[in-house]
N, C-alpha and C positions, 0 to 999 in steps of 0.2 A: 148300335146300330151299321158303323162302318165297318165294321170284323162281320157281324154274320150277310151285310151286301158284297164284300170281299169271297168269304168262304161260296156263297152263291154264286155269285162271275167264275169264280174259278171250280165250281162243280160243272157249269153249262159249258166253261173251255174244254173241260176235260172230259164233259162227254162226248161234245161234239168232235174232238183230238179222237175220240175210240171209234167214233161210227166212218171215221174219214180214214184213220188205219184199218177200220175193221180187226173183228178180235173172233177168234176161232170158235170159239165157244157157243158167239153168238152174246146178246144182250148189253146188258153196259155196269162196271165191274163200279159201283158210284166211291167204293173206297178210293182205287184206282182214280177215277175223276178227279176227287177231290184233291188227290195229293197231286195228279202231272195237270191241273189246273194252275194248283197255288204255283206249284215250282216254277212250270212255264209261263205262267203269268208276269210271277216273279224275274225271272232273267230273260226270258224273250220281251215281255214286255216293255219293262225297263231299257236292256240296249237298244233297240229298235227307237223307240222313243227317245232317248238320248241321243240316239245315230241321226235319229232326224229333225232336231231341233227344238223337238215340240219339248223339252223338260217332262216335268211330272202331270201333264197335265193330261184328260182323259180325252183321249182324241186317236181316229181310228189308225194310225201305224200303231198307237201300242198293243190295241185291239189284234192287228192282225199279224203283231209279235207274240202275242200271246197265247195265240193261237197256234202259230209256228212252236215256239218253245214247247208248249202242249204234248207236239204233235210226235214233237223229238223224245221226249218225257216218255210218251205212252209207247212209242217202239223201241227205244233202248229197254222196257222193262218186258218187255211182250219178248224182245231178243232175247232177255237174260233167263224168263223164265224158262221158253223154248231147248237154249242149251244146258239147263242147268237138268230138264227132264230127260233129256237123252243119255 
């Protein structure tokens, strides 16, 4: 159950990151949302939680870090796609 919860949380964070960054073709790319959410949550959420001194508990600092990490992953992916298309 925990794995399914983490995947759903990552998907929601990734979708939020896409809405914040904005996508040129509109809509939400759910595969990108899952990957960006999971990677962003792992990297951003873990780093911010440890820096804030919250440890590995579920705290607002981890949620904010997850969103920031997912935004960075999404923006990087969109930049890469735009650059490789040109």
